[in-house]
C-alpha positions in Angstrom: 10.6 18.0 -12.4 13.3 15.9 -13.8 14.0 12.6 -12.0 17.6 11.5 -11.4 17.1 7.9 -10.7 16.1 4.6 -12.3 14.1 1.9 -10.6 14.3 -1.5 -12.3 12.1 -4.4 -11.2 11.7 -7.8 -12.8 8.3 -9.3 -13.3 8.6 -12.7 -14.8 7.6 -16.3 -13.9 10.6 -18.4 -13.1 11.2 -21.8 -11.6 13.2 -21.6 -8.4 13.2 -19.6 -5.2 15.8 -18.4 -2.7 15.4 -16.8 0.6 17.8 -14.8 2.7 17.5 -14.4 6.4 18.7 -11.1 7.9 20.7 -11.4 11.0 20.8 -8.3 13.1 20.9 -5.7 10.3 21.0 -2.5 12.2 20.4 1.2 11.4 20.6 4.4 13.4 17.2 5.3 14.8 17.5 8.8 13.2 18.1 7.4 9.7 15.1 5.0 9.1 13.4 5.1 5.8 10.2 3.2 5.6 9.0 2.6 2.1 6.4 0.9 0.0 7.0 -0.7 -3.4 10.7 0.3 -3.6 11.4 -3.3 -4.5 8.6 -5.1 -6.4 5.7 -4.0 -4.3 7.5 -4.9 -1.0 7.5 -3.1 2.3 11.0 -2.1 3.2 13.2 -0.5 5.9 16.2 1.2 4.4 15.8 -1.1 1.3 15.4 -4.3 3.3 12.2 -6.2 3.0 10.0 -6.4 6.1 6.9 -8.5 6.7 4.1 -7.2 8.9 1.7 -9.1 11.2 -0.3 -6.3 12.9 -3.4 -5.7 14.9 -5.8 -2.9 15.8 -6.4 -1.8 19.4 -9.5 0.3 19.5 -10.7 2.6 22.3 -8.8 6.0 22.1 -11.3 7.2 19.5 -14.3 6.6 21.8 -15.6 8.6 24.7 -13.3 6.7 27.1 -10.3 8.2 25.2 -8.2 5.1 26.2 -7.3 1.8 24.6 -9.7 -1.0 25.6 -9.0 -3.5 28.4 -6.9 -1.2 30.7 -9.5 -1.9 33.4 -8.3 -5.5 33.4 -4.7 -5.5 32.4 -1.7 -3.2 32.0 -0.4 -1.7 28.8 2.9 -3.5 29.3 1.3 -7.0 29.8 -1.0 -6.6 26.8 2.0 -5.5 24.6 4.0 -8.5 25.9 1.2 -10.8 24.8 1.4 -9.3 21.3 5.2 -9.7 21.1 4.9 -13.4 22.3 2.3 -14.0 19.5 4.7 -12.4 16.9 2.7 -9.2 16.2 5.0 -6.5 15.1 2.6 -3.6 14.3 -0.2 -1.9 16.2 -2.9 0.2 14.6 -4.0 3.0 17.0 -7.2 5.0 16.3 -7.7 8.5 17.4 -10.3 11.3 17.1 -9.7 14.8 15.9 -11.4 16.0 19.1 -8.7 14.5 21.3 -6.0 16.2 19.3 -7.4 19.7 19.3 -8.9 19.5 22.9 -7.4 18.2 26.2 -9.4 15.2 27.0 -9.0 13.0 30.1 -9.4 9.2 29.7 -11.7 6.9 31.7 -12.0 3.1 32.3 -8.4 2.8 33.3 -7.4 0.8 36.4 -4.6 2.9 37.7 -3.4 0.3 40.2 -2.6 -1.9 37.2 -1.4 1.2 35.1 0.2 3.6 37.6 2.2 5.2 34.9 -1.0 6.5 33.3 -2.2 8.3 36.3 -2.9 12.0 35.6 -2.2 11.6 31.8 -4.6 13.0 29.3 -5.7 11.2 26.2 -2.8 12.2 24.0 -0.3 11.4 26.8 -1.8 7.9 27.2 -1.5 7.4 23.4 2.1 8.6 23.6 2.8 6.2 26.5 1.5 3.3 24.4 3.7 4.3 21.5 6.8 4.5 23.8 6.2 1.1 25.2 5.7 -0.3 21.7 9.0 1.3 20.6 10.7 -0.5 23.5 9.3 -3.8 22.3 9.9 -3.4 18.6 6.3 -2.9 17.7 5.6 -0.5 14.8 2.7 2.1 15.0 0.1 3.0 12.5 -1.9 6.0 13.6 -5.5 6.0 12.2 -8.0 8.8 12.1 -11.1 6.9 13.0 -13.6 9.6 14.0 -13.9 13.4 14.2 -15.6 13.3 17.5 -16.4 10.3 19.8 -20.1 11.2 19.7 -20.1 10.7 15.9 -19.8 7.4 14.1 -17.4 6.9 11.2 -17.9 9.8 8.7 -18.2 8.8 5.1 -15.9 11.6 4.0 -12.7 13.3 5.2 -14.7 16.3 6.5 -18.0 16.6 8.4 -21.0 17.5 6.2 -22.5 19.4 9.1 -21.2 20.6 12.5 -20.8 18.0 15.3 -21.7 18.9 18.8 -18.9 17.9 21.2 -19.0 17.1 24.9 -18.5 20.8 25.7 -21.7 21.7 23.8 -19.7 23.3 20.9 -20.8 22.5 17.3 -17.6 22.0 15.4 -17.2 22.0 11.6 -14.5 19.5 10.8 -13.3 20.9 7.5 -10.5 19.4 5.4 -8.2 22.0 6.8 -9.1 21.2 10.4 -8.5 17.5 9.7 -5.2 18.2 8.0 -4.0 20.4 10.8 -4.9 17.6 13.3 -2.8 15.2 11.3 0.1 17.7 11.3 -0.1 18.2 15.0 -0.2 14.5 15.9 2.5 13.6 13.4 4.9 16.3 14.6 4.3 15.2 18.2 5.0 11.5 17.7 7.5 11.4 14.7 10.4 11.5 17.2 9.6 7.8 18.0 11.4 5.5 15.6 8.4 3.1 15.4 5.9 5.6 14.0 5.6 3.7 10.7 2.3 4.6 9.0 -0.5 7.2 8.9 -3.9 5.8 8.0 -5.4 9.1 6.7 -9.1 8.3 6.8 -10.9 5.3 8.3 -13.3 3.6 5.9 -14.4 6.1 3.3 -17.9 5.1 2.1 -21.0 6.3 0.3 -21.1 9.1 -1.0 -17.3 8.9 -1.3 -16.1 8.4 -4.9 -12.8 7.9 -6.7 -11.6 9.5 -9.9 -14.8 11.2 -10.9 -13.5 14.8 -10.9 -15.8 15.8 -8.0 -13.5 17.4 -5.4 -16.3 17.2 -2.8 -16.5 13.4 -2.9 -13.3 12.1 -4.7 -11.4 10.2 -2.0 -8.3 9.8 -4.2 -7.9 13.6 -4.5 -8.4 14.2 -0.8 -5.9 11.5 0.1 -3.2 13.2 -2.0 -4.1 16.6 -0.7 -4.0 15.7 3.0 -1.0 13.4 2.8 1.1 15.8 0.8 0.3 18.6 3.2 1.3 16.4 6.2 4.5 15.4 4.5 5.4 19.0 3.7 4.7 20.2 7.2 6.3 17.3 9.1 9.0 15.6 7.0 7.5 12.3 8.1 9.7 9.4 6.9 7.1 6.7 6.9 4.2 5.5 4.7 0.6 6.6 4.1 -2.2 4.1 4.2 -4.7 4.4 1.3 -8.0 2.7 2.0 -10.6 1.9 -0.7 -14.2 3.1 -1.0 -17.5 1.4 -0.7 -19.1 2.7 -3.9 -19.5 0.4 -7.0 -17.2 2.2 -9.4 -17.3 3.1 -13.1 -14.1 1.1 -13.6 -16.0 -2.2 -13.6 -16.6 -3.3 -10.0 -20.4 -3.6 -9.5 -20.3 -5.2 -6.1 -21.6 -3.9 -2.8 -18.2 -3.3 -1.2 -17.0 -3.0 2.4 -16.4 0.5 3.8 -12.8 1.2 2.9 -12.7 -2.0 0.9 -12.9 -1.3 -2.9 -9.5 -0.6 -4.4 -10.8 -1.4 -7.9 -10.9 2.3 -9.1 -7.1 2.3 -9.0 -7.3 0.5 -12.4 -8.7 3.7 -13.9 -7.3 6.4 -11.6 -4.0 5.8 -9.9 -2.8 7.8 -6.8 0.7 9.0 -6.2 2.2 11.3 -3.6 4.9 14.0 -4.0 7.3 11.7 -2.2 8.2 8.4 -3.8 7.2 5.0 -2.5 5.0 6.2 0.3 1.6 4.8 -0.5 0.4 1.5 1.1 -2.8 -0.1 -0.2 -4.9 -0.8 2.9 -8.3 -2.3 2.0 -10.7 -3.6 4.6 -12.3 -7.1 4.3 -14.7 -9.0 6.6 -17.0 -12.1 6.7 -20.7 -12.2 7.2 -20.5 -11.6 11.0 -19.9 -7.9 10.1 -22.4 -7.7 7.3 -24.1 -10.5 5.4 -23.2 -9.6 1.9 -25.4 -11.0 -0.9 -22.5 -12.9 -2.3 -22.2 -14.9 1.0 -25.6 -16.5 0.2 -25.3 -17.9 -3.3 -25.1 -21.5 -4.4 -21.4 -21.3 -5.4 -20.2 -19.9 -2.0 -17.3 -19.9 -1.1 -15.9 -20.7 -4.6 -17.1 -17.3 -5.8 -15.0 -15.5 -3.3 -11.6 -15.5 -5.0 -13.0 -13.6 -8.0 -14.6 -11.1 -5.7 -11.4 -10.6 -3.8 -9.5 -10.3 -7.0 -11.8 -7.5 -8.1 -11.7 -5.7 -4.8 -8.0 -5.8 -4.0 -6.2 -8.9 -5.2 -5.5 -7.5 -8.6 -3.0 -5.2 -7.0 -0.5 -8.1 -6.6 -0.3 -8.5 -10.4 -1.5 -5.3 -12.0 1.2 -3.7 -14.1 0.8 -0.2 -12.7 0.0 -1.2 -9.1 3.5 0.1 -8.0 3.0 -0.2 -4.2 2.7 -2.6 -1.3 -0.5 -4.1 -0.1 -1.3 -4.4 3.6 -4.8 -5.6 4.7 -5.7 -2.5 6.7 -8.5 -4.3 8.6 -9.8 -7.8 8.4 -11.5 -10.2 10.7 -14.4 -12.5 11.4 -16.4 -13.9 14.3 -16.1 -17.6 13.6 -19.5 -18.4 15.1 -21.0 -20.4 12.2 -20.0 -22.9 9.6 -20.4 -20.2 6.9 -17.9 -17.9 8.7 -15.5 -20.8 9.4 -15.5 -21.6 5.7 -14.9 -17.9 4.9 -11.8 -17.8 7.1 -10.4 -20.9 5.6 -11.0 -19.7 2.1 -9.6 -16.2 2.9 -6.4 -17.5 4.4 -5.9 -19.9 1.5 -6.5 -17.0 -0.9 -3.9 -14.8 0.8 -1.4 -17.6 0.7 -1.9 -18.2 -3.0 -1.6 -14.5 -3.8 1.6 -14.1 -1.6 -0.2 -11.5 0.6 1.5 -11.7 4.0 1.2 -8.2 5.4 -2.0 -7.5 7.4 -3.5 -5.8 10.4 -6.1 -8.0 12.1 -9.1 -6.5 13.8 -8.9 -6.6 16.7 -7.0 -7.0 20.0 -10.2 -6.2 21.8 -12.2 -9.4 22.8 -15.3 -7.3 23.4 -15.5 -6.5 19.7 -19.1 -7.2 18.7 -18.6 -8.9 15.4 -14.9 -10.1 15.2 -12.8 -12.5 17.1 -9.7 -11.6 19.1 -6.4 -13.4 19.8 -7.1 -13.0 23.5 -9.9 -14.2 25.6 -12.5 -12.1 27.4 -10.3 -11.9 30.5 -7.9 -9.7 28.5 -5.0 -11.9 29.7 -4.9 -15.3 28.1 -4.3 -16.2 24.5 -7.2 -17.6 22.3 -5.2 -20.2 20.3 -7.9 -21.0 17.7 -7.7 -17.4 16.5 -4.0 -17.4 16.5 -3.9 -20.6 14.5 -5.4 -19.0 11.4 -3.6 -15.7 11.8 -0.2 -17.4 11.9 -0.9 -19.1 8.6 -0.9 -15.7 6.8 2.5 -14.3 8.0 4.4 -17.2 9.6 7.7 -15.2 9.7 6.9 -11.5 10.4 10.0 -9.3 10.8 11.3 -8.9 14.3 12.6 -5.5 15.3 15.0 -5.1 18.2 16.2 -1.9 19.9 19.8 -1.8 20.8 20.8 1.6 22.2 20.4 4.1 19.3 20.2 1.2 16.8 17.1 -0.4 15.3 17.9 -3.9 14.2 16.0 -6.3 11.9 16.2 -9.9 12.9 14.4 -13.0 11.6 13.3 -11.0 8.5 12.8 -12.9 5.3 13.6 -11.4 1.9 13.6 -12.7 -1.6 16.9 -12.2 -3.3 17.8 -11.6 -6.9 17.6 -15.4 -7.5 14.5 -16.2 -9.6 11.2 -16.6 -7.7 8.4 -19.0 -8.2 5.8 -16.3 -7.7 6.9 -14.2 -10.5 6.5 -11.1 -8.4 10.1 -10.1 -8.2 13.7 -11.1 -9.0 15.3 -8.0 -7.5 16.1 -4.5 -8.4 18.9 -2.4 -9.7 19.2 1.3 -9.1 21.4 4.2 -10.0 21.3 7.4 -7.9 18.8 7.8 -5.1 15.4 6.3 -6.1 12.9 9.2 -6.1 9.9 10.4 -8.0 7.4 13.2 -7.6 3.7 13.0 -7.4 3.5 14.6 -10.8 5.9 12.2 -12.4 3.9 9.3 -11.2 0.4 10.6 -11.7 -1.5 9.1 -14.5 -4.7 11.1 -14.5 -5.4 14.8 -14.6 -7.5 16.5 -12.0 -10.6 18.4 -12.7 -10.5 20.3 -16.0 -8.0 17.8 -17.5 -8.3 17.3 -21.3 -7.6 14.4 -23.5 -4.5 14.5 -25.5 -3.7 12.7 -28.8 -1.3 9.8 -28.7 0.4 7.7 -31.2 2.5 4.6 -30.9 4.3 2.6 -33.5 6.6 -0.4 -33.7 8.6 -1.9 -36.6 10.8 -4.9 -37.0 13.5 -5.7 -39.5 15.7 -8.7 -39.5 16.9 -9.4 -36.0 16.0 -6.2 -34.3 12.8 -4.6 -33.1 12.4 -0.8 -32.7 9.6 0.7 -30.8 8.9 4.4 -30.9 6.3 6.6 -29.4 5.3 10.2 -29.6 2.6 12.0 -27.7 1.1 15.5 -27.7 -0.7 17.2 -24.9 -3.3 19.9 -24.7 -4.0 21.8 -21.6 -2.3 21.4 -18.2 -3.0 17.7 -17.8 -3.9 14.9 -20.2 -4.7 11.2 -20.3 -4.7 9.0 -23.4 -4.3 5.4 -24.6 -3.2 3.7 -27.7 -1.8 0.3 -28.4 0.0 -1.1 -31.4 1.9 -4.3 -32.1 4.9 -4.7 -34.4 6.7 -7.7 -35.8 6.8 -9.9 -38.8 7.7 -13.5 -39.5 11.3 -12.7 -40.1 11.7 -11.0 -36.7 13.4 -12.5 -33.7 11.5 -10.2 -31.2 8.1 -8.6 -31.1 7.3 -5.5 -29.0 3.8 -4.4 -28.1 3.8 -0.9 -26.7 0.9 0.9 -25.0 0.8 4.6 -24.1 -0.9 4.3 -20.8 -1.1 8.0 -19.9 0.5 11.4 -20.2 0.4 14.5 -18.1 2.1 17.8 -17.3 3.3 18.9 -13.9 3.6 22.5 -15.0 7.3 22.1 -16.0 7.6 18.9 -18.0 5.4 16.6 -20.0 5.5 13.0 -18.8 4.6 9.8 -20.7 3.9 6.4 -19.1 4.5 3.4 -21.4 3.5 -0.2 -20.8 5.2 -2.7 -23.1 5.5 -6.4 -23.7 8.2 -8.3 -25.6 8.3 -11.9 -26.8 10.2 -14.0 -29.3 8.3 -14.5 -32.6 6.8 -18.0 -32.4 8.0 -18.7 -36.0 11.6 -18.1 -34.8 12.3 -21.0 -32.4 15.7 -19.9 -31.1 15.6 -18.4 -27.6 17.0 -14.9 -26.9 19.4 -14.7 -24.0 20.7 -11.1 -23.9 18.7 -8.4 -25.7 20.0 -4.9 -25.4 17.9 -1.8 -24.7 18.9 1.6 -26.0 17.2 5.0 -25.7 17.2 7.6 -28.5 17.8 10.5 -27.9 20.5 10.0 -25.3 18.3 10.5 -22.2 17.7 8.4 -19.2 14.0 7.4 -18.6 12.6 8.5 -15.3 11.7 5.0 -14.4 11.8 1.5 -15.9 10.2 -1.7 -14.6 9.6 -5.2 -15.9 13.2 -6.3 -16.4 16.2 -6.4 -14.2 18.4 -4.1 -16.1 21.8 -2.5 -15.3 23.1 0.7 -16.7 26.2 0.2 -18.8 26.3 3.6 -20.5 24.3 6.8 -20.3 21.6 5.4 -22.7 22.1 1.7 -23.0 20.9 -1.1 -20.6 22.1 -4.6 -20.7 19.9 -7.1 -18.8 21.4 -9.1 -16.0 19.4 -12.2 -15.6 19.6 -16.0 -15.3 16.6 -16.7 -17.6 15.9 -16.3 -21.4 13.1 -15.1 -23.5 11.4 -18.1 -25.0 9.2 -18.1 -28.1 5.6 -16.8 -27.4 6.4 -16.3 -23.7 5.8 -12.6 -23.1 7.8 -10.5 -20.6 6.3 -7.2 -19.6 8.2 -4.0 -19.0 7.4 -0.3 -18.9 9.0 3.1 -18.5 8.2 6.7 -17.7 10.0 9.6 -19.4 9.8 13.3 -19.7 9.8 13.8 -23.5 9.5 12.0 -26.7 11.6 8.8 -26.5 12.4 6.0 -28.9 13.1 2.8 -27.2 15.0 0.3 -29.2 15.2 -3.4 -28.5 18.0 -5.2 -30.4 
């Protein structure tokens, strides 16, 4: 499918930073577009950056079929506590059983919660979503279990039938799970605050990623289920992609957390049919949840940043990461010096990486192995927990409901002024940004074959020309080749890598990763290089430089910085046929 838009994102290290504070930017509640990665791996609402400080509230997935603590406090009071503590997102778990059967909740004090009287499990969940909407709290629905009597399944289907409370043994097939997602999404999508769908809680052994085994490959299942839900519901939010536990063939040999290892992304990326909908959502914990071997080595906690980089941190800098990162679960029971050190190191790491979006686990103070921001009375704030939570996202976006309008206030966004983090200097688009799953996919499924690829560059005088050709065999291909061009008389050098190639049944697609720099023997800086495509065809997507279209096939960079000798700047592009990319 041909793509009619260009996404342009700068990824360079610059020296200054600028922030813009949104003041009551409002949108009609029927026209909200929640996206991930539309602007330099940021979360956005209608193109405006948002920052998330969220929390999980478990209980509906258990045999009580109700959020925890409603014996001691009301839904409204608990949500008001969250608002006062600047939480703007709530992760609500559910079971497939409560979607496909009518289940009645227990452990609710109806004198404190009179509006829940007579409501079944789904109606209680809906009531919570409604009250969150009134208070500007976003909702992430999360499939936690198939049946309350079963613990967290490793896969997205049951490997044997599960006996429910009615004595029926139910096989939760992928289709049953998909249909449950369609049912719950169609029911709740009318609420403006339904933001994310967490398709499967904590995939773990024997779950795999990118192996070609459809029975265990979580990446394949995530795409299948999410695309089916999107097609059936028209949901306009994002889909949370958790990691796996397994040590992967892509280089991570750790014992990882359930849902924690995102490292396979480096070898097998995941894209949906709708653009900018994937959110990376790894889970991370301290030793109070499980005492990993790497918590008990002589260089603890200084070993942790490298471990976190391998598990998920690389997504903040990886060239083809594309999307936004939200810690889908994280937490710790700070009941030892080792765990206190872990929390300090983890918060420091997130700050250094610029990771501000997170969903803490959990609101429930009766969690066995993690702390809560409220005390055991379910009424008062536990300030020591809030102190470290607030260091991660000190300025989460505030959402306000004003009639049929949803307004963003106190949201912080980086502008096109250069940023010290190097993560973004803004975007420029033409048309409506859109891609397809095929146009973004970088690996073939089962039965894919390896295609041949060639890449060449040449330089003459003051211009550098990069060209690339690829050929495919079979319905889907992947390949890799890297070459470097340039000579001592050149002003610019281009290094071009054919990252992958594939076919969606209609067009061949090629993904190129490139790097440019001024030849070190030529000391003059270059301020305004020009990019031109030959033949006269727009690339499907470009990233790495903030470019603006000045003609059908020429882009002039709009920037406040220059290319210095030996200082590389990365960029890349996707296109649908052979393309020569000239840099003059």
